[in-house]
C-alpha positions as CSV (number, residue, x, y, z in Angstrom):
1,M,44.1,35.0,138.2
2,T,47.5,35.7,139.8
3,V,48.5,38.7,141.8
4,T,52.2,39.4,141.5
5,N,52.7,43.0,142.5
6,T,53.0,42.1,146.1
7,E,55.2,44.1,148.5
8,F,54.5,43.1,152.1
9,H,54.7,45.7,154.9
10,L,56.1,44.1,158.1
11,N,54.9,44.3,161.7
12,L,57.1,42.6,164.3
13,K,55.7,44.1,167.5
14,H,55.1,40.7,169.2
15,G,57.1,37.5,169.5
16,V,55.9,34.9,167.0
17,D,57.4,31.6,166.2
18,L,57.2,31.6,162.4
19,L,58.0,27.9,162.1
20,T,55.7,26.4,164.7
21,D,52.8,28.8,165.0
22,T,49.8,28.7,162.6
23,I,50.5,31.4,160.1
24,K,47.6,32.4,157.8
25,V,46.9,34.8,154.9
26,A,43.5,36.4,154.6
27,L,42.1,38.6,151.8
28,V,40.7,42.0,152.6
29,A,38.9,44.9,150.8
30,S,38.9,48.5,151.7
31,Y,41.6,48.1,154.4
32,T,44.1,50.9,154.9
33,F,47.4,49.8,156.5
34,D,47.9,51.4,159.9
35,D,51.0,50.9,162.1
36,T,48.7,50.9,165.2
37,D,46.9,47.7,164.0
38,E,48.4,44.8,165.9
39,F,45.9,42.0,165.9
40,W,43.5,40.2,163.5
41,S,40.6,41.8,165.3
42,D,41.9,45.2,164.1
43,V,41.5,44.1,160.4
44,S,38.9,41.3,160.4
45,S,36.0,43.6,159.7
46,T,37.5,44.2,156.2
47,E,37.9,40.5,155.4
48,I,36.2,39.6,152.1
49,T,33.5,37.0,151.6
50,G,32.8,35.0,148.4
51,T,32.7,31.7,146.7
52,G,35.9,29.7,147.2
53,Y,37.0,31.7,150.2
54,T,36.8,30.6,153.8
55,A,36.7,33.1,156.7
56,G,40.1,33.5,158.3
57,G,42.0,32.8,155.1
58,V,44.3,29.9,154.4
59,T,47.2,28.5,156.4
60,L,50.5,29.1,154.7
61,S,52.3,25.9,153.6
62,S,56.0,25.1,153.0
63,V,56.9,27.7,155.5
64,T,60.6,28.5,156.0
65,A,62.6,31.0,158.0
66,S,66.3,31.3,157.2
67,Y,69.2,33.4,158.3
68,N,72.1,34.5,156.1
69,S,75.0,35.3,158.4
70,G,76.9,37.1,155.7
71,T,74.2,39.7,155.1
72,K,72.6,39.4,158.6
73,V,69.2,39.0,157.0
74,W,66.3,36.7,158.2
75,T,63.9,35.6,155.4
76,F,60.4,34.3,155.9
77,D,59.0,32.4,152.9
78,C,56.2,30.0,151.9
79,A,54.4,28.5,149.0
80,N,52.1,30.7,147.0
81,P,48.7,30.7,148.6
82,T,45.8,29.8,146.3
83,W,42.0,29.8,146.4
84,T,40.2,27.6,143.8
85,T,36.9,28.3,142.1
86,A,37.2,31.7,143.5
87,T,34.6,34.4,142.9
88,F,35.2,37.5,145.1
89,T,36.8,40.9,145.1
90,A,39.9,41.7,147.2
91,D,42.4,44.5,147.2
92,G,44.9,43.3,149.7
93,A,46.1,40.4,151.9
94,V,47.1,40.2,155.5
95,V,49.5,37.6,157.0
96,Y,48.9,36.9,160.6
97,Q,49.6,34.4,163.4
98,S,46.4,32.6,164.1
99,T,45.8,31.7,167.8
100,G,42.2,31.0,167.3
101,T,41.2,34.2,169.0
102,D,41.0,37.4,166.9
103,S,42.2,39.7,169.7
104,T,45.4,37.7,170.2
105,S,46.2,36.7,166.6
106,V,49.2,38.9,165.8
107,L,49.4,40.8,162.4
108,L,52.7,40.1,160.6
109,A,52.5,41.6,157.2
110,Y,50.1,43.3,154.7
111,T,50.2,43.9,151.0
112,D,48.0,46.1,148.8
113,F,47.3,44.7,145.4
114,G,47.3,48.1,143.8
115,G,43.6,47.8,142.8
116,S,40.7,45.4,143.2
117,Q,41.2,41.8,142.0
118,S,38.0,40.0,141.0
119,P,38.3,36.4,139.9
120,V,35.2,34.7,138.6
121,A,35.1,30.9,139.2
122,D,38.9,30.9,138.7
123,T,42.0,29.9,140.7
124,F,43.3,33.0,142.6
125,T,47.0,32.8,143.4
126,L,48.9,35.2,145.5
127,T,52.5,35.1,144.3
128,V,55.0,35.5,147.1
129,P,57.9,37.7,146.1
130,S,61.0,35.7,145.0
131,G,62.9,37.0,148.1
132,G,60.2,35.7,150.5
133,I,57.2,37.2,152.2
134,F,59.4,39.5,154.2
135,T,63.0,39.9,155.3
136,R,64.5,41.5,158.4
137,T,68.0,42.7,158.8
138,V,69.6,42.3,162.2
139,S,72.7,44.1,163.5
């Protein structure tokens, strides 16, 4: 099962080093995006459980952050996160900086799947948009 209708909403309220910090993606259910949510502790109660899923989510791999001076756009990208032999139900994903402490782990982005996704003993892949997880235009 692959989720491709992902548009991430961005939160850059805290300084995070996208290339050296541990950046994770966790799956959630019944979470409503709220601009006041700043840390993993604001969201963790909606994290899913299930076969093939580990609490806290997975660490993003092949992480890149690049800047295009012509367009003045920063792009953050990574490989598509996957969960194998997955049996669970999720309706969204949260990207966050993992410090090891929920109350200091900064939320970075959130996406709503547009409905519940329920793989059964299948590989679940979250397809990162072709333009990256998120972009930020600077002036």
